[in-house]
N, C-alpha and C positions, 0 to 999 in steps of 0.2 A: 372293643377293649380287650377281648381274649387274644387277638392277633398282636396287639401292642404289648401285652404281657409276655407273650411268647418270644417276641423280638427282644425284649428286655432281658429275658432269661438267657437267650442265646448270646447276647453281648456279654453278660456277666460271666457266662461259662467260658467265652472266648478269652476274657481278661484273666480268669483264673488259670486257664491253660497256658497262656503267654507268660504269666508270672512263674508258674512252675518250670516251664521250659528255660526261663531265664536263670532261675535258681539252680537248675541242673547244670547249666553251662558253667556258672560261677564255681560250683563245687568241683568240676573236673580240672580247673586250672591250678597250677602249682602256686600256693600262696606266697612263697618267698620270692619267686620270679615276678609275680604281679606286684608285690611291694616294691621291688627294684624298679620296675617300669614306671610305677606311679611317681616314685622319687625323681625319675628322669623327666617328669612333666608330660607324660603320655596319657591321652584320654581313653575313656572306657572302650569306645568303639575301635580304636587303634589296638588296644590290648586284645580285644577279640580277634581282630584280623591277623595279628602277629601269631596267634595260636590256631589260625586257620578255621575259626568259627564262621559258619555261614547261615543264611536263612533270615527269618523274620525277626530274630532277636535284636537286630540292628535298628528296627522300627519301633522298639518299645519306648514309651514316654518316660520310663523310670530309669533310664540310663545315666546315672550320675555317679561321681566318685564314691559316694556313700554306699553304693552297691556292694563294694568290697569291704565295708567297715568291719564285718565279723571275721574276715579271713586275712587281713593284713595288719601289719604291726603299727604303721603310722597312719595318722589321719590324712588323707589326700586333700589337696587344694584344687579349686576349680579355676585353673588358669588356662591360658591359650596352649593348646597341645603343641609340643615341640616336634612332633612327627608329622602330623597333617596340617599344621598351621591353622587350625580352627575349622578346616572343611567339614570334618565329622562331628564338630561341636555346633554346626550351623552358625558360626561366627565369621563375619566377613566385612570388608569395606565396601560401601556402596559407591555410586558415581561420584558423590560429593566428598569422598574420602572419609566419611563418618563411619566408625566401627559399629556394627549392629550384631545382635544375637538374636536369632529367630528360631525358637524351638519349634514354632509351627511353620517351618519352611515349605512343607507341602501345601499348606493353606495359601500361602503367599503365591506360589506357582499356579495353584488351581484358580485363584481369583483372577490373576493375569489372563489366563486362558479363556475364562468365561467372559471377560471383558471384550476380548477379540471376536467372540461369536463364531467360532469355527464349528463346523459339522464334522464329527468323527465318531467312530465306533470302536476304536482302539488307539493306542499311542505307543511311541518308542521313545525311550529316554536316552539322550546322548550327553556324555560328560567328558569334559576336557580339563585336565589338571596341569600345573606347571612341572617342569623337570625336577625342581628342587625336592618335591615330594618323593620321587623315585630315588633321588640320591640319599634322602634321609632313610628311606627303607633299606637301602644297601648298607649304609653305615650301621644302622641298628642290628641288621641280621649278622653282620660280621662281629659286632660287639657281643651279641648273644652266643654266637658260635665260640668266641673265645672264652666267655665266662661259664656257659652251660653245656658246652659241646660234649663233655664226658658224662653228663647226666642222662639216665635212661629215657626220661620223657622227651628230652631233645633229640636223641638218636632215633626214637620211634617215629618222629615227625619228619616229613620231607620238606625241603625248601619250597617245593611247589604248592604246598598246603597253605602258605601265606596268602591272604586275600589282599588284593590291591585296594588302594584308597578309592579308586574309581568304582570298583565293584561293591565296596562297602557302602559308598554313598547311594548306589542303586538299590541295595538291600534296605537302606534306611528310608528311601522315598517312594519306591514302586508300590508297595502295599497301601500306604495312606493315599497316594495319588489314585489308585484304582477305586478306592472307596469315595473319594471326593468327586472324581470325574465320572463314576459309575460305568466304567469299562475296563477292559483288560489291557495289560501291556503285552505287546508283541511286535513282530516286524511290520511296522505300519508306515503308511506315507505321511502320517501326521506325527511330527517330531517335536520333542521338548529339549531344547539345548541349554545346558548349564556349563558356563566357562569360568574357570578359576585361573587367575594369573597372579604373579608375585614379582615385586621389584628386584628381588635378589636371585631370580631364577637363572639368569645367564651368568652372573658372576660366580655364584657358588657352584653351578654346574661345571663351569670351566675349572675351578679350583679342584673339584672332585675328579674331573677327567685328567688333569695334569698329575694329580697324586696317583691315580691308577696307572698312568703311563709310566711314571718314575718307578712304581713297584714292579712293573713288568720288566724294566730294564736292569733291575738290581739282581746281580748274580751271586750265587753262593756255591760252596762246595758241593752241596747236594742239591741238584736241580732236577727239573722234570725232563721229559723227553725233548722239549724244545729248548732246554738250556736256560729256562727262566724260572724264577721263583714263583710259586703258585700265588694267585691274587689273594686267596683267603688268608694264607700265613703271613703275608706282608701286612694285612689290615690288623691282624691279631696284635702285632706290636704297637698299634696306634689306637688301642681302645680308649685311652684318656682323651685323645684328639677327637674321637667319635662323640663322646659325651659333650665335649666342648662345642663341637659343631652343632649338635642338636639344641643346645642351650642358646647359642648365638643366633639361630635362625628363627627363634620364636619371638622377635620384637614386634612384628605386625602380622595381622592376618592376611589372607589372600584377598585380591579384589574380585568381586563376583558379579557377573551379568547373567541374565537369563531371558530367554525369549522362546516362542514357538513358531513353527513354520510348517508348510506342507510341501512335499516333493513335487516337482513339476508334473503338471497334468497335460495330457496331449489330446487334441481333437484332430481327427483326419477326415478327409473327404476329397471332393473335386470341385473345382470352381469353373464357371463359364463367365467370360467377360464380353458384354455386348456393345460396349462403347469404344470408340477410338480416341477418347480423351481421358482415359483412366490408366494410370501406371500400375505396375504390380506392387511396388512398395512406395512409400511416401517420397516424393521427389522435390527437393528444394535447392534451387541455384540462385546464389547471391540474395538470399532472403526472399526469393520469389518462388511461389508454388507453381510447379509444372503440372498441368492437367487439373481437372475438377475434383478428382478423388483418387483413391488407390484401393486396390483389392485388399491390401493388408489392413487398411483402416476400416473398411466396411465389414470385413469378416471378423477380424481380430478384435475390433472395438466392441462389436455387439457381444461377442463371447466373453470378453473381459468384464463387461458390465454385468452380464447375467450371472457369472460365477463369482463376482466380487473378489477378483484377483488383484495383486499389486501391479503386475505388468505382464506383457506377452511378447513372444517372438513369433514371427511368420516365417515359415519355411515352405518353398515350393520346388517341385521336381522340374527344374528348368524355368525359363522366363520368356516373356514375349515383349516386344517393344510397345510403347505407349499407344501408337496408332495401329496396333494390330489387335484384332478381336480373338478371343479363344472360344471356340465353338466345338461341336462334336460331343465326345464323352467328357471333355473337361480335363484340366490339369490337376494332378494330385497335389495336395498341400497338407501341412501340419501347422497347428497353432499350439505353441508351447506356453502354458499358463504358469506364472510364478505365484506361489503362495495363495491358493484359492481358498476362500472361506466356505463356499458352498460345494457340496458334492453333487453333481448333476446326475439324475437318474436318465434311463433311456428315453422316457416320455419327454423329460425336460430338454434333452438334446434335440429332439424332433421339433420342439417348440422354438428352439433357437434357430433351427434351419428354416422354419416357416417365417420367423421374424425377419430374417435377412432377405428371403425370397419375395416378401410382400412389401418391401421398401418402395416408396413412390417412384424414385428416379429409375429403377429397374436397370441399374448399371451392371450389377454382378448378381449371379445366382450360384448356389451351392447344391451339390448332390451327394447323397450318402454320408451325410455328416454323422460322426460317431466318436465315441471315446476309443483311443487305441493305446497300446502299450509300447514296449520297445520294438515290436514288430513293425510299427509305423515307420521307423527309420529304415528298415530293410526294404519296404515298398517304395520309399522315396528314392533310395539309391538305385533300385531296379529301374525305377522310372527315368532316372537321369542317365543311366548307362545303357539301357536297352531300348529306348524309344526310337522307333523307325519313323523317318519322315519321308514323304512322297512329294516330288515336284514334277510339274508338267510345263513344258515350254513349246512355243510355236517356232519351228526351225525352218529357215529358207536355205536351200542348198543351190549350188550353181549348175548341177547336172541332174539328170534323171536318176532315181534310185534303182539299184539292181537287187536281185535276191541275194547276192554275196553280201551286200551292205546290211540287209536285215539279219542274215545269219551271223555276221560279224558282231553286230550290236547285241544280239541275243545270247551270244556265247560269253559275254563279259559278266561273270559272276564273282561276287566278293572281291572286287577290284580295289586294291589298296592305293590310296593317293595321298600325297603330302599337301596339306593346305596351309598356306600362309595366313597369318592373321588378317582378316578383312580390314580394309581401310576404315570402314564405318565404326569399328570397335577399338581402334588403336588407342583411343583416349583412355580406355579402361582395361586393355589387355596388352600383355608384352608381345613384341614382334617375334614370333616363333613359327616354326613349321610343325604341324600336328598331323598325325596319321588318321585318316578316316577310311571308311569302307563303303563302297558302292555295291550294294547287294545284287542289283541287276538293272539293265537298261533295255529299252525296246520301243520301237515306234508303234503307235496305235493307228496310224493312217498310212495308206500306201499311195498318197497323191504323188505325182511325178516330181514336183518340185517343192513340196511342203509336207511336213510330218509333225506329229505330236510325239515328243520324246519324254518318256516316263522314267523316273529314276527313284528307286527306294533307298533312302540314305540312313545309315546308322550314325546319328550325331553323338559322338562320345562326350563332348564337353560343351554342348549348346552352341556350337559354331555351325554355320551352313558348311556342309561338307562339299557342296557343289554350288557354285554361283552361276546361275543362268542369266547371262547379260543380254538384254534385248537392245538391238540397234534399230534405229528408225529407218524408213524406207529410202532416205536420201543416201545413206551409206551403201545401200544394196548388199549388205552383208550382215549376217548373224552368226554368232558363235557361242558355244558354252565353254566355260573356262573352269577347270578343276584346279583352282589356284590354292 
């Protein structure tokens, strides 16, 4: 009971502090200017941001036009804001086109997040607003410069102090969301996306742009260094048009959509393929599946299900044909998960690796599975660009080998050759000549008429740099071709 009483006291003290802070902010604003802005149909939060007010006052639940009742001459009305079009009043059109006002917008967003069952310890709030809001801000700023530019309070404030509608909305929602979600806002992989759009965004934006362009072209006797009349002074002559513009754009609120998502999550490791009937990726030809399975589906499918993601992409450093096994240390790969609900721990990742390796068919095995960041892509690129391949061929020659032959072969280091696209891959590769490098050649046997030719190859783009073509004994000839 004592702990509950203490919490209640802290809450009450917090409300008192917020109320005092709000009152202090109101007292610092020039009442005649506030009265003018209210007569233009501008909401409380927009008035705050016009004067550069920042912080948690935007999240106060008592932000209504009556807040200024003791400092203004006229009683303000609670109508759609002509400046933010209802964004900072939490008024919007839903997907059905119905106008809604949600004073508890943070609660609406938090409930949606909890229904999706995400795991997160922080969040990032993203906001997108239509261009018409920026146009409205520019018009109002020019109007205030015309009317109040000579007053001391206006001259003391910089134009950079004006808070954007996007930042004001974040001030309004971040603190309530932190309390509802019980975590802090920061640069997080878990993101809440709020998108506002308006039907007049493009039309009015073009009107404003055309007007600004015509103002720039208007010349006077007294011009600036570029020979053009300053933009601010041209708008000063159109203050009445500014007010008309603000009033005309408040016919309907913005359309509002919201959702949450997580930035892509990457699993990295190496895979081994033991079957000659498993492709690297899912292979369908004329609605017929080729092979019994794919590395992509076996690895990515299990990770997808374990992390409760929407989808995945499989990336590998190179590829092998369906009838070729992948042994040895394995081929590097990345699995890119989209919008995961579950954040895997290191122990959980090891369990996924065991799950894949203990499958009954034993077609594929993974090694060193782990969560990776952006450095995973660097390892993939290095694996594709710097992987050396070694080939061995049984070569029949028409004469006995001499010491000069061995010396000639051994002296060939980093030999550059031009390789034409092999015939077997012409169906998926353009017919070009590509440069390859043969790092070294050398026989491993000194039989008079037969030798083993070893070649370490740097395959820059997953093509065979050297094709060792074997001819049968009937032709009595064998040759290797750097095609």
